[in-house]
C-alpha positions as CSV (number, residue, x, y, z in Angstrom):
1,M,62.1,-150.6,-100.2
2,S,65.2,-149.5,-102.1
3,S,65.9,-151.3,-105.3
4,T,69.6,-151.3,-104.4
5,L,69.1,-154.3,-102.2
6,P,70.5,-157.7,-103.4
7,P,67.8,-160.1,-104.8
8,K,67.9,-162.3,-101.7
9,K,67.4,-159.4,-99.4
10,R,64.6,-158.0,-101.6
11,H,62.8,-161.3,-101.4
12,R,63.2,-161.3,-97.7
13,A,61.9,-157.7,-97.4
14,K,58.8,-158.7,-99.4
15,Q,58.2,-161.5,-96.9
16,A,58.7,-159.1,-93.9
17,T,55.1,-157.8,-94.1
18,L,52.5,-157.4,-91.5
19,S,49.2,-157.8,-93.3
20,S,48.4,-154.6,-95.1
21,A,50.8,-152.5,-93.1
22,P,54.5,-152.8,-94.1
23,P,57.0,-152.6,-91.3
24,R,59.4,-149.8,-91.0
25,A,63.0,-150.3,-92.3
26,A,65.1,-152.3,-89.9
27,T,67.6,-150.4,-87.8
28,V,68.8,-153.2,-85.6
29,V,71.1,-155.9,-87.1
30,P,70.5,-159.3,-85.4
31,A,73.6,-160.9,-83.8
32,K,75.5,-163.6,-85.7
33,Y,74.4,-166.0,-83.0
34,F,70.9,-166.2,-84.6
35,A,72.4,-168.0,-87.6
36,W,72.8,-171.3,-85.6
37,K,70.5,-170.6,-82.6
38,A,67.4,-172.3,-84.0
39,P,68.9,-175.8,-84.5
40,L,70.4,-175.8,-81.0
41,E,67.1,-174.7,-79.4
42,W,65.2,-177.4,-81.4
43,C,67.3,-180.1,-79.7
44,V,66.8,-178.5,-76.3
45,A,63.0,-178.3,-76.9
46,A,62.9,-181.9,-77.9
47,L,64.5,-183.0,-74.7
48,L,62.3,-180.7,-72.6
49,M,59.2,-182.3,-74.2
50,I,59.9,-185.6,-72.4
51,P,59.1,-184.2,-68.9
52,A,56.7,-181.6,-70.2
53,I,54.2,-184.0,-71.8
54,P,53.0,-185.7,-68.5
55,M,53.1,-182.3,-66.7
56,V,50.9,-180.7,-69.4
57,L,48.5,-183.6,-69.3
58,V,48.0,-183.3,-65.6
59,L,47.6,-179.5,-65.8
60,V,45.0,-179.8,-68.6
61,V,42.9,-182.2,-66.5
62,I,43.1,-179.8,-63.5
63,V,42.0,-176.9,-65.7
64,R,39.1,-178.9,-67.2
65,L,37.9,-180.0,-63.8
66,T,38.0,-176.4,-62.3
67,S,36.5,-174.3,-65.1
68,R,34.5,-174.7,-68.3
69,G,36.2,-174.8,-71.6
70,P,39.2,-176.6,-73.2
71,G,42.4,-177.2,-71.4
72,I,44.7,-176.1,-74.2
73,Y,44.1,-172.6,-75.6
74,S,45.2,-171.5,-79.1
75,Q,45.7,-168.0,-80.2
76,L,46.9,-166.2,-83.3
77,R,50.3,-164.4,-82.8
78,V,52.7,-162.5,-85.0
79,G,56.1,-164.2,-85.6
80,R,59.3,-163.5,-87.5
81,H,58.9,-161.2,-90.6
82,G,55.3,-160.6,-89.6
83,R,54.0,-164.1,-90.4
84,T,51.2,-165.2,-88.2
85,F,51.0,-168.5,-86.4
86,T,48.9,-170.4,-83.9
87,M,50.4,-170.3,-80.4
88,Y,49.4,-172.8,-77.7
89,K,48.9,-172.3,-74.0
90,I,47.3,-174.0,-71.1
91,R,44.1,-172.0,-70.6
92,S,44.3,-169.6,-67.6
93,M,41.2,-167.5,-68.3
94,Q,37.6,-168.1,-68.6
95,S,36.6,-169.6,-71.9
96,D,34.5,-166.5,-72.8
97,A,36.9,-163.9,-71.5
98,E,36.8,-161.7,-74.6
99,V,33.3,-162.3,-75.9
100,G,32.1,-158.9,-74.9
101,T,35.3,-156.9,-75.1
102,G,37.3,-158.3,-78.0
103,A,41.2,-158.3,-77.8
104,V,42.3,-156.4,-74.7
105,W,45.4,-156.3,-72.5
106,A,45.2,-158.3,-69.3
107,E,45.0,-156.2,-66.1
108,H,47.0,-156.5,-62.9
109,A,44.1,-158.2,-61.0
110,D,42.2,-159.4,-64.0
111,G,38.8,-160.9,-63.0
112,R,38.8,-163.1,-66.1
113,V,41.7,-165.2,-64.8
114,T,40.6,-168.4,-63.0
115,P,42.0,-169.3,-59.6
116,V,44.1,-172.2,-61.1
117,G,45.1,-169.9,-64.0
118,R,46.5,-167.4,-61.6
119,L,48.8,-170.0,-60.1
120,L,49.8,-171.2,-63.6
121,R,50.6,-167.6,-64.7
122,K,52.6,-166.9,-61.5
123,L,54.8,-170.0,-62.2
124,H,54.7,-169.6,-66.0
125,L,53.4,-173.2,-66.3
126,D,50.8,-172.2,-68.9
127,E,53.7,-171.6,-71.4
128,F,54.8,-175.3,-71.6
129,P,52.7,-176.1,-74.7
130,Q,54.7,-173.6,-76.7
131,L,57.5,-176.1,-76.9
132,I,55.4,-177.5,-79.8
133,N,55.8,-174.1,-81.5
134,V,59.5,-174.3,-81.0
135,L,59.6,-177.8,-82.6
136,K,57.5,-176.4,-85.5
137,G,60.1,-173.6,-86.1
138,E,57.6,-170.9,-85.2
139,M,59.1,-169.8,-81.9
140,S,62.3,-169.8,-80.0
141,L,63.1,-170.7,-76.4
142,I,64.5,-167.2,-75.9
143,G,63.4,-164.1,-77.7
144,P,60.9,-161.2,-77.9
145,R,57.4,-162.2,-76.8
146,P,55.0,-162.7,-79.8
147,E,52.2,-160.2,-79.8
148,R,48.6,-160.6,-81.1
149,P,47.9,-159.2,-84.6
150,E,45.2,-156.9,-83.2
151,F,47.8,-155.1,-81.0
152,T,50.7,-155.4,-83.4
153,H,49.0,-153.2,-86.1
154,H,48.4,-150.5,-83.5
155,L,51.8,-150.7,-81.9
156,A,53.7,-150.7,-85.3
157,R,52.0,-147.3,-86.0
158,A,52.4,-145.8,-82.5
159,L,56.0,-146.8,-81.7
160,P,58.8,-146.1,-84.2
161,G,61.0,-149.1,-84.7
162,Y,58.5,-151.6,-83.2
163,T,58.7,-153.9,-86.2
164,N,62.5,-154.3,-85.6
165,R,61.6,-157.0,-83.1
166,L,60.1,-159.1,-85.9
167,A,63.6,-159.7,-87.3
168,V,64.0,-162.8,-85.2
169,L,61.8,-165.7,-83.9
170,P,59.7,-164.8,-80.9
171,G,60.5,-166.6,-77.7
172,I,58.8,-168.3,-74.8
173,T,60.8,-166.2,-72.4
174,G,63.2,-163.3,-72.9
175,L,65.0,-160.4,-71.4
176,A,62.0,-158.1,-71.4
177,Q,59.7,-160.8,-69.9
178,I,62.2,-161.6,-67.1
179,N,62.6,-157.9,-66.1
180,L,59.2,-156.3,-66.7
181,P,55.5,-157.1,-65.9
182,G,52.8,-157.7,-68.5
183,D,51.7,-154.9,-70.9
184,T,49.0,-152.5,-69.7
185,D,49.8,-149.4,-71.8
186,L,52.1,-148.0,-74.4
187,D,54.8,-147.1,-71.9
188,C,55.0,-150.8,-70.9
189,V,55.6,-151.7,-74.5
190,R,58.2,-149.0,-75.0
191,R,60.2,-150.3,-72.0
192,K,60.0,-153.9,-73.3
193,L,61.0,-152.8,-76.8
194,I,64.2,-151.3,-75.5
195,L,65.1,-154.7,-73.9
196,D,64.0,-156.7,-77.0
197,L,66.2,-154.7,-79.3
198,E,69.1,-155.0,-76.8
199,Y,68.7,-158.7,-76.9
200,I,68.5,-158.9,-80.7
201,A,71.7,-156.9,-81.1
202,Q,73.7,-158.6,-78.3
203,A,72.3,-162.2,-78.2
204,R,74.9,-164.8,-77.4
205,P,74.9,-168.4,-76.0
206,S,75.9,-167.3,-72.5
207,L,73.1,-164.7,-72.3
208,D,70.6,-167.4,-73.4
209,L,71.8,-169.8,-70.9
210,R,71.5,-167.3,-68.0
211,M,67.9,-166.5,-69.1
212,F,67.0,-170.2,-69.4
213,L,68.3,-170.9,-65.9
214,C,66.6,-167.8,-64.5
215,T,63.3,-168.9,-65.9
216,A,63.9,-172.4,-64.6
217,V,64.5,-171.3,-61.0
218,R,61.5,-169.0,-61.2
219,L,59.4,-172.0,-62.1
220,M,60.6,-173.5,-58.8
221,G,59.1,-170.5,-56.9
222,I,62.2,-168.3,-56.5
223,K,61.3,-164.6,-56.6
224,G,62.0,-162.8,-59.9
225,A,64.2,-160.1,-58.4
226,L,66.4,-162.6,-56.6
227,A,66.7,-164.8,-59.8
228,M,67.6,-161.8,-61.9
229,R,70.4,-160.7,-59.5
230,L,71.6,-164.3,-59.3
231,F,72.1,-164.5,-63.0
232,H,73.1,-160.8,-63.6
233,L,70.0,-160.1,-65.8
234,Q,68.4,-157.2,-63.9
235,R,67.8,-154.2,-66.1
236,F,66.4,-150.8,-65.2
237,V,64.6,-149.1,-68.1
238,Y,63.8,-145.4,-67.9
239,L,61.8,-143.6,-70.5
240,P,62.6,-139.9,-71.4
241,R,59.9,-137.5,-70.4
242,E,58.2,-135.9,-73.3
243,P,56.2,-132.6,-73.1
244,V,52.5,-133.4,-73.4
245,Q,50.3,-130.8,-75.2
246,P,46.5,-130.9,-74.8
247,D,44.7,-132.4,-77.7
248,N,42.6,-129.3,-78.2
249,M,45.6,-127.0,-78.4
250,E,47.6,-126.5,-81.6
251,P,50.9,-124.7,-81.6
252,L,50.5,-121.2,-83.2
253,A,53.3,-119.3,-84.9
254,A,54.1,-116.1,-82.9
255,S,53.7,-112.8,-84.8
256,T,56.6,-110.3,-85.0
257,A,55.0,-108.1,-82.4
258,D,54.6,-111.1,-80.0
259,R,58.3,-112.1,-80.5
260,E,59.5,-108.5,-79.8
261,T,57.3,-108.4,-76.6
262,D,58.7,-111.7,-75.5
263,N,62.3,-110.6,-76.1
264,R,61.8,-107.4,-74.0
265,A,60.2,-109.5,-71.2
266,T,63.1,-111.9,-71.4
267,A,65.7,-109.1,-71.2
268,A,63.9,-107.6,-68.2
269,H,64.0,-110.9,-66.3
270,K,67.3,-112.6,-67.1
271,P,68.1,-115.7,-65.1
272,A,70.2,-115.4,-62.0
273,I,74.0,-115.9,-62.4
274,N,75.7,-117.5,-59.4
275,G,72.7,-116.7,-57.2
276,H,72.6,-113.0,-58.2
277,S,70.4,-111.3,-60.8
278,S,72.1,-109.7,-63.8
279,R,70.4,-106.3,-62.8
280,G,72.0,-106.5,-59.4
281,A,75.4,-107.3,-61.0
282,G,75.1,-104.1,-63.2
283,R,74.4,-101.9,-60.1
284,R,77.5,-103.3,-58.4
285,R,79.7,-102.6,-61.4
286,S,78.4,-99.0,-61.5
287,S,79.2,-98.6,-57.7
288,R,82.7,-99.8,-58.2
289,K,83.3,-97.3,-61.0
290,K,82.1,-94.4,-58.9
291,A,84.3,-95.5,-56.0
292,K,87.4,-95.5,-58.4
């Protein structure tokens, strides 16, 4: 970190650490809205806790009656500036889901998800306990989804700019979560990163309100695509195709003789111009000269 930063920013940069792996320099400047976003959302979360508490209690009882294990599940996640915190959810998987595998991404038809948990995930009801995290100042209602430390270490090294998303509080819902399915590989994370950084740079009250309402109507069973179109939140993310080289092949510098051979071959097979080869065009020019 450059020593030209002001003392306050240097102190903030020291805090923006992710265990032993320091994040890359930030390239996305959070919108000014984030300066007063947290107090506003704290008030909204406090109001939402009134109907959420009895709903969570009922769901916890149902989870306890239908599968073994606790009703509330806690998990370590990475928050703003790389600080870890304990996130709460209603348990939707078997209690021993990662005993034999460790931390792994959930699959599309994951056998570890309980029947009740599948319904909770579809309606996003398992996220209600995270209102506690919002009240504790660890999360936001709207923002990038918090990732697990086991995955964050790997993703920070594999994806340039990934730690930019740690510049703001993580959220219960967000632009990436509304538009894209759960992560299953690096390309899924790349797509979500694009939308996360878009939100961080362009966040504003009207955008948060639309995402909040979109999430609310989805809780009522409205299909995601319809809800996104209704609130003008639909995004299409396309990744540029990159040439893939086999792992056992390394690029070799061509020798002078190889380059000369390639140049001769290229000259002999020049690309067609307007549908005709350059050699054919040369013959036609010779014929016109003879005719003259």
